[in-house]
N, C-alpha and C positions, 0 to 999 in steps of 0.2 A: 276654241278660243284662238284668236290670231293676234300677233303683235304688228302694229303698223307704225312703230316709232321710226321717224326718218333717221337714216344712218349712213355713215361713210366709213370705209376702211382706208387707212393711210398706209400704203406700202412703198417699197423702194426696190431698186435693182440690187442693192447690197446694204450691209450694215455701214453706218457712218455717213449715210446720204442726207440725214437731217430729219428722219421720221419723228423723233421725239420733239424736236423744236417745232415742227409743223403741227403735229397732233396736239401737243400741249398748248401751242399758240392758238390753234383753232378753238379748242375747248374754252380757253380763257376769253377769247374774242367774242364768241357766241354767248358765253355767260354774261359778259359785260353788256350785251344787248338785252339782257333780262330773260334769256332762255334758260330753262332747266336742262343742263347737259349731262348725259350719262357717260362716264369715262370707262374705257375698256382697253386691255392690253392682251395681244395674242401671246401665248406661251407662258412659261413659268416665272417670268421676271417679277420681282417684288419691288424694285426700286422705282421704275417709271411710274407705276400707279400712285406713288406718293406725290409726284409732281402733278399728275392728273387730278388728284384730290385737291391739291392746292389751287389748281386752275378753276375747278368747278364747284368746290364746296361739297362734293359728294364722294363716297367711298370709291376708290379705284378698284376695278374688278378684272380678274384674269379670265381669258377664254383659251383653254388648253385642251385640244382634241386628243392629245396623247394621254395626259393624266386623267381626264374626266370621261373620255370617249366622245366620239362625234355626236352621239345622240343627245348629249347634255348641253352642247354649245348653244342651240336655240333657246332651250328653257332657262339656262343660266343668264344668257343675254337679256331675255325678256324680264327675268327677275330683277336684274340690276337697272334696266331701263324703264321699268314700270312708271308711268306717269310723267315721263320726260318729254321734252320738245324735240330733242335731238340726241343721238348717240354718236360718239367718235371713237373708233377702234384703231389703236395704234398697232401696226404689224410688228413682226419679228424678223430679223435678218433680211435676206433678199426675198422678194415676193413668193418665189416658188421653193424656197428652202424649208424642208420639213425635217422630221425626226430621221436620223441617220439610218439608211437602209430601209425606210418605210415609205418611199415615194412621196406623195404630197401630204401625208398625214401630219397634222399640226402646223402646216405652213400657213402663212398669211392668206395665200390663194385658197387653200382648203377652207379656212374659217370664213372667208368672204363668200364662198359658194354656199356654205351651210347657213349663212345669214342672209343670203340673197341680196347682198349689198354691193353697190358700186365701189370701185377702187380708184383712189387718187394716187398716182405715182409721183413720189418725190425724187427728183433727179439732181444729183450733184453735177452741176454744169460747169464747174470751175476749170476743167481741162479739156473742154470740147466745144464744138460749134455745130456744124452740119451733121456730125455723127450722132447727135442726140436723136435725130429722126429715126435712124436705123435702130437705135437702142429702144426707143419707145415702141416702134412698130413691132419689134421682136417680142417684147413683153406683152403687148396688147393682143398679139395673134397666137401666142404659144398655146393657150388653153381657151377655146371658144366659150367655155362656161364661166370664165372669169371676165367680168366687164370692167376693163380699164377705161374709165370714162373721163379722165382728166389728168393733167400734169401740173405739178408745181415745180418750177425751176428754182433750185437753191444755189447759193454762192455764185450768183451772177456778178461779173466784174464791173460792167459799165453799161450805158445805154446802147452803145454799138454792139456789145456782146449780146445783150438782150434782143436786139433787132435781128441779129444773125440766127439766134436760136428760134425765135418766133417764125422767121421765114422758112427755116428748115422744117419746122413742125406743121406748117400750114397744110402740107399734103398728107400728113399722117392720119388725119381724121380724129385725132385726140386733141381736144381743146386745151390751151394753156389757161389754167385757172388762177395762177399766181406766179409771181416772180419775186424772189427774195435776194437782196444783196448780202454780201458778207457782213456779219455783225458780231464782233467778239463779245459784246455784252450779253448775248443770249447763251454763251457757252456755259456749261456746268462742269465742275471738276470731276475727274475720274480717279480711281485707284484700282487695286488688284481684282476687284469683282465688279467693276462698272462704275456708274455714277455714284457720287456720294449721296446717301439718302437725305431727304428733306429734313428729317428729325435732327440731323447733325449740323445743319446750316440753314435754319429756317428763315432768318432775315435775308440772307443772300439768295435763298431759293425764291422767296417772294419777289425780290427784285428781278431775278432771272425770268420768272414766269411773266411778270409784267412786261419785260422787254420782248419776250416771245409774242405776247398778245399784240403789242404795238407793231412789231415787225409784220406779223401775219395780217393784221387789220389794214396796214398800209399797202402791203404787197399782193394781197389775195382778193378775189372777187367773192366776198362772203355771200352775196345774194345768189350767185350762180352755184356756189357750193351747197347752199341750203336747198336750192331747187333740185340739185342732183341727189341730195340725201332723201328728198321726198319721193324720188323715183324708185327707191328700194322696194322690192316685192314684199307682199304680206308674208309674215312668218307664222306658219301654222303651229298649233300645239299650245299647251298650257305653260305658263311660267313656272320655273322651279320654285318649290315651297319647302322650307326647312322642316316644318312640322309634318308635312306629308312624307318627306324623305326619311325622317327618323322614326316614324311610326312603324310598328311591326304588328303582325296578326294578333299577338298576345299582349302587346304593350302599347296603348295609345299614348300614354304619358308615363313611361316607365319609372322615371325618377320619383315623381310625386306619389305614384301608387305604391311604391315600395315602403316608404316610411312617413308619408305625409309631411315631408319637410323639403326644403330647397337646398341642395348642396352648393357650396361655394367653390367655384373653379377659378383659381388665380392664374392669370395669363401675363407673362413677362412682356414688358414694353420698354419705352424709353429709347435713347440713342443706340444702345448696344443690341437691342432685340427688335428690329424693325420689320422683319420678314413674317408676314402672316397673310392668310387668305380670309377675307371677311366671312366667307361661308362657314369657317370653323366655329367662330363665336356664335353664329346664328344657329348652327346645328346643336351646339352645347346648350344654348338657351332653349331651343325647341325640345331638347331631351329632358328639360326640367331644371337645369342648373342656373345659378346666378353667376354671371361672368364678371370678374373684377380684375382690372388691369393694375399692375404694380411695376415699379421701376427698380431693377436690381442695382442701379448705380446710386440711387438716393434713398430708397426705403429701407429702414432698418429691420423691419419685420414683414412677414407675409400678411396679406389682408386678414382681418379678423374672421375666424371661423373657417379658414381654408380647409377644404376637404380633398382637393385635387389640384395639381399644378401642371400647366402647359408652358413650355419654354421653346419658342420657335427659333427661327433663324435670325441672323444679323451679323454684327461685327464685334464680337467680344474681344477678338485679338487686338482691336484698336483701343480697348478700354480695360485691358487686363489688370493694370495696377489699381484702377479705381474699383473694379469689381472685387479684387482681392482685398482691398482696404475695407470693404463693407463686410467685416467679419460677422457681425450679428445676423445679417441676412443669410450669409453662407451657412452658418450654424443652424438657422431656422429651416433652411431647405434640407440640410442633412438630417435633421431630426424628423421632419415630415416624411422623408423617404424611408428612414430606418423604421418608422412606425407602420410601414406598409401602405401608405396613402398612394393613390394613383399619380404617377408622374410621367408625362409624355414630353420627350425632348428631341428636337430635330436640329442637327447640324450645330448651330451656335449653342443650343441647349445642351447638346452632348459635351461640348467643350467646357461649358460652365459646370456641369456635373462631374467633370474629371477631377483627378487629384491636383493637377496643376496645368496651367496654360502658359507656355513660354517662360517657365520657371516661377510663375506667380501662383501661389496657392488658390485653388478654387474650392468647390463644395466638398470634394472627396467622396461623393456618392458612388462614383464609378472608379474602380482601381485601374486607372489608366492615365497617361500623360499626353498632353496635346501640345503641338508646336507648329509654328508657321513653316511652310515648305515652298520651295521654288516652283514646284509644278502645280498647275491648275487642274483640278479634277472637275470635269464638266460633262453632263450628258444625262439623257433619259435612261431609266432602269426598269426592267421587269423584275419584280420581287415576289417572293413567297414567304409568309411568316413561318419561321423555323420553330419558334417556341410559343406556347400560350402566353398571352400578355394582357394587360389592361386595355389594349387597343384591338387586338385581333386573336382569334383562335389559330393554332398552328394549322398551316395549310391554306390560310387565306391569301389570295393573290391580289396584289395591288401594283400599280405603276407609280414610279416616283422619279425624282430628279436630284442629281447631285451637283453641287456648285460650291466648291471650297478650295482654298489654298492652304489648308492645314492638314496635318496627319495626326492620328491618335494611335498610340501603342499601348497595349495590343489593339488590333482593329475590331476584335470581337471577344465577348465574354464566354464563360462556360455554357451559357444559354444564349446563343446569338438572337438578334432581332429578326434579321432577314437573310434569306438566300437570294443572291443576285445573279442573274444570268449573263449580263453584259456589263463591260466589255470582256470580262472573264468570269468564270464561275467562282463564286466565293461566298463566304458568310460574313456578315458585318453587324455591328451594333451589340447592344446589351439588354438582356431581360433579367431582372432580379427583383424579387419581392413585387412591389407595385410599379417598378420603374421600367419604362421602355425608352431607350436612348439610341439614336442612330443618326448617321449622316443623311439619310434619305428624307427628302421633302416629299410629302404626299398631299393630295387634295381630297379631303374627306367627303366632298360631294359625290365622288365616285364610289364611295363605300360608307354611306352614312351610318351603318351599324357600328363603326368605330366610335362615333360620338355617343351613341346610345350605350354601348358597352362601357365606355369610360365613365359616364355619369352613374350608371348602375354600380360600378365598382366604388365610386365615391361614397355611396350610401352603405356599402357592406364591408369596407375595409376597416 
């Protein structure tokens, strides 16, 4: 089986060049033409896919060769893009920037090669003219396997500036496919971990995406970009399938065969918990669970019949007073955990399960205190499960990602969740009863047995 979905990868020389504006604008502009557009983001970023989803009406999906392995990039892409007219893949950082110390691994260029997709380079031209040709030539010739097939010039100051840039690029062999003027209305606000998520500013985000679409439609040659997308090479191999991934030699449908019932897995959502990978819910469903979303800011109780709880990442530090004020839900979470039900908490979920967050009472499931910190913790991690848990047997190896500006004290319980190799050897997280709580974000597609194990525990706890 092969995937022939037309596709583009949007890269840049560095962060801050305008990749999100261009990628999101292209998604929205093509969707406005009536095309079904599949949105993707290179790397572990949770926030940009929210804007992509707003632009396309489809779930934004991540393509992370570090977390999932290079072998899953094509299948995961084909899964997300199945039946679409076009896929737009937003890159991460600079085109050739990958996981620290790992060469090209997980870079935009690496993913573009794995997808056999042409790259459109977004260049911030605000402080250059003729030098843009040297810059583009360098990026286009650095790796012959990466096809930099077009340039979109961003933050161009005037018609004269545009003429100078175009003249310089005429000899580069890389066509100019778009020119965008400076436009403050497309800016999106940022804070300590990047852009503010769509869920926290939906009305403003809708306006911003509309402005991006208008700017890209006016400034880019959409027909030429679509023709370029159609030039992507055929992608061999089958699309990723959650049911196939979670199946095991002895359990085709483990949850249902265990007790002839469907366990309910409650997944935290709302403004405070916006970080999740779509594949997690798909794997839980494929393993036999009914996945129900709830909002810890507003819902006074867990969903009826909750057998297990998943609390992903987000920004609980921005909503600590409101989360604390919802005492009935905090008590319900604590009671569920004390009864031994499976609870999986990542990063924001860890903070919510702690005794307090910035002095505000939280659920008290974990005997630890969390607070904001001036230092950003960011990076990929190689990890091994230290303790048997509802997610993994001791010794299970997974790759993860840390991204937070908070600290939890203590950083690990009597039974830690993970042993982490980098940047220094340490243990972190908490495993107690049915609870697995950690700062580490993981992508379950890389280890689908995690979802199967969690659902099985929902039925036996």
